[in-house]
C-alpha positions, 0 to 999 in steps of 0.5 A: 495468513489465509491464502486470499490475503497473500496478494494483499500482504505482498502489495502492502510490503511493496508499498512500504518499500516504495514509500520508504525508498522513493520520492513517489506520491501515495497516489502514484504508488497506489495506482502502480499497485492496482488501486484506483482510489488512493483512499482505499489504498491508504485504508488497506495500508493502515489496516495491515501496518497500523499506520497511514502512508504519507507523501 
C-alpha cells in the first residue's frame, strides 16, 4: 500500500468497526472521520471494501 493511502485505509478500517459495532449513522461516522459529505465517504468505503456502508 502506498504511503499516501495509509491514512485512508486506517479511516476505512475504523469506519468498518464503527458500522459493525455501534448504532451510529453512516453520516455520523463519516463526519467523525473527517468527511464533509456522506456520499463521498460511501464511495471511498465502497472502493476499499467492495460494499456500501449501510445505516
